[in-house]
N, C-alpha and C positions, 0 to 999 in steps of 0.2 A: 667373549660372547655376552657376559653379563652387562658389560658397559654399553654394548650396542642396544640391548634391550632397555637399559636404563635411559639411554638417549632417546629411543623411540617412545617410551612412556612419557618422558618429559615433553618431547615435541608434540605428541598427540594431545596431551592434556592442555598444553599451552594453546594449541591450535583450536581446540574446542572452546576454551575461554574467550579467545579473540573472535571466533565466529559468533558466539552468543552476544558479545559486546558490539559486533558489527551490526547485528539485527537491531539492537537498541539504537544505534546511530542512524540506520536506514529509515526507521519508522517515522521520525519527525520530517525527514526529507521527503518521503513519499506523501505524507499528509499535506505538506506545503505544496507539493506538485499537484495534488488533488484539489486543493483550494485554488491554485492557479488555473486548473482546468475548469473549475466552476465559473471563475471570472471570465475566461475566454468564452465558455458556453453562454453565459449571460449576454456578453457583448454580441456574439454572433446571432443568437436567437432573438433577443429583444431589440437590439438596435439595428443589426444587419438583416433580420428576419430571414435567416437562412433555414432551410429544412434540416431536421434533426440528423438525418443520415449524412449530410454534407458537413455539419458541425462536428459530428463524431469522427468523421474521416480526417478533417483538418486537425482535430485534437490528437489523433493518433500520430500525426506527423510532427507535432510540436512537443510531445511529451517523450520521456525516456522510458525504456523498459523497466518494469513489467506493465506499467500503466498504459503505455502506448499500445501494447499488444491487446489489452482488454478493450480499449476503445476501438481499435481496428477490427477486432473480432465482432463487436456489436454492430459496427457499421456494415461489415460484409454480410452478416446474418440478416440485417434488415433488407438487403437486396435479394438474398437467396431463399429466405425462410418465409413461411406463411404465418408464423406466430406473431403475436402482438409485441410491440416495443417493450412493454413491461415484462413479458415472459422471457424475451431474449435477454434483456438487461439482467434479470435475476439469475437465469441459467448461466450466463457467461461469467457473472461475478462469482457464483458458487463454484464454477469449474476452474477459474483462474486465480482466485483470491489467495490460494496457498503459495503462489509465486511471489507475493508481496511480503513485506515485513510488518504489515499492519495487522491489527487485531480484529476480533469479531465486532467490537463496538463500531469501528469505522465502516466495516462491511454493512452492518445494519443501517447506518446512516445513509450510505450510498444506495442500498437497495430501496429504502423508503423513498429516497429522492427519485429513483428511477420509476417508482410506481406512480409518480405524479407527472412524468414527462409525457407531453402530447395530449394531456387530458384537459388542462386549463388554458385560459387565454394567456396572452403574453404578460399581462400585469400580475396575474396569479402565479404564473411560472417564475417570474422574477422574485416574487415573495418566497416561493419554494426554494429557489437557489440561495437566497439570503438565509433562510432557515437552515439549510444544509451547511452553509458556510459557518454559521454561528456554532452549530454542533461540532463541526470539524475543528474549528478554532479551539474549542474547549478540549477536544481530544489531543490537539497539537500541544497545548500547554501541559497536559498530563504526560504526553510522550517525551517532551523536552525535559521535564522533571525526572522522569524515569531514566532517560539517557544520562543525565548528570549523576543520578544516584547509583545506577547499576552498571554502567559501561565499564568504568575503571575497576569496580569490584569484581566483575566476571573475568577481566583480564588477569588481575592479580590472583583470583581464585584458581584459574587454570594453571598458572605457573606454580602456585603453592601446592595444589593437589598433585601435580606432576612430581614435584620434589618429594612430597610425602610418600607417594607410591614408590618412587625410586629408592628412598631410604628404607622403606619396609621390605622391598624385594632384595636389597643388597645385603 
């Protein structure tokens, strides 16, 4: 019976370490995808002159979850809600951000970007997109560095803490 408990403790601690490491790996991927979404948004809005609801709906089809869900939710609420785009944008991000692996820094950048959507002319909108991309690129560099620094550490820490607890309890 002790051995089953020891194996469960070791497995659980290892799993927690791997899960934390996976979040460090997902964050740069999701920031890259967000940068890609801004590039698509820029092309569709500035060069294709598509309405924002259509752009957001197209983005939801091109992105992977959880970002695709966020953009889909915003596009659907634009049809059904009487709120402004800025309010819908912020509410949806606040409601769904915890499904991503990104931090509050990226959330603030995206919310601030959303506050400018539909307010400016196309030239100003393009500048806002570039500004958001610059800020996100900086966060991507930080996230990639964090991934390199902490990902392996948390995997090893999970295994080692499991071994330590197993040795203590045996």
